[in-house]
N, C-alpha and C positions, 0 to 999 in steps of 0.2 A: 435184383436186390442190390448188387454192387453199384449199379448205375445210380439208383436213388440215394444210397447212403454216402457215396463218395463223390462221384462225378457231378451229379446234379446239384448237390449241396454246395460244392466248391464253385461251380460255374454260376449258379444263380446268386450266390452270396456276392460274387465279384460284380455281377450285373447290377445288383441293387446298389453297391458302393459306387459304381460308375455313374449311376443315375441317368440323367438326360444327356450326359456328355458322350455317350457312345455314338460313334460315327455310323452312318447308314451302311457303309461298306462292311464295317466290323459286325454290325448287327446282323447283316445278311449272312456273313460267314458263320457266326454263332448259331443262327437259326438252321443253317445247313448241317452243322455239327450235331445239333439237337435232333433234327430229323433223322440223320444217319444213325445216331445212337438209339433213337426210338425204334427204327427198323431192325436193329440188331437185337434189342431186348424184346421186341414184339409188342410195344406199347406206343400209342400215339401220345406225344408229349406236346405241351403248349409252347407257343413261340416265346422267345426270349423277352420281348417287350411285355406281353401279357402276364407272364410269370413275374417279371420285375415289378410291374404295376400292382399286381395282387399282393405280393410280399411287402412292398413299400407301404401300401395302404394298411395292411395288417399290422405292420410295425408302428405306424403312426397312431392307429386306434389303440394299440396296447400302451403306448406312451400316454395317450390322453386318458386312459383308464387308471393309470398308475400315478397316484399323487406323489409318491416318493421319487419318481424318475426326475433326473436333473433337467430335462427338457420340458417337463409337464407344464410348468408355469409359463414358460416362454410361448409354447404352442397355444395354450389356453388364452393367454393375453392377446396374441395375434388373432385368434379366432374371434374373440369378443370384439376387437377393433374392426375386423372386416365385416362383422355382422351388424354393427351399429349403424343406424341410419345416418347418411351423410347430408350435409347441407351444401348449398351452392357456395357459401363463403369459404368452405374448406378447400375448394378447387379454384378459387379466385375467378369465378365466372362473372363476366360483366353483363 
């Protein structure tokens, strides 16, 4: 219980904030820490990368669902632009 409420929440919040800038060595050390903590509490815990990806995706989806969120319009605009069909003139293809 202590691990889930304190240690895990702090650790994975930090990992989400670091995003893709976590170095491989640091990621491996964090995974080792998570595995060790999991063996102490008797629960198999997800890897740092998998948990970070899942939490980041969950946060992104919640922003997309919340019209009042400050990032909602920015994300939706980028999503619309990336899903619109492109033409060869956009990319200056000869």
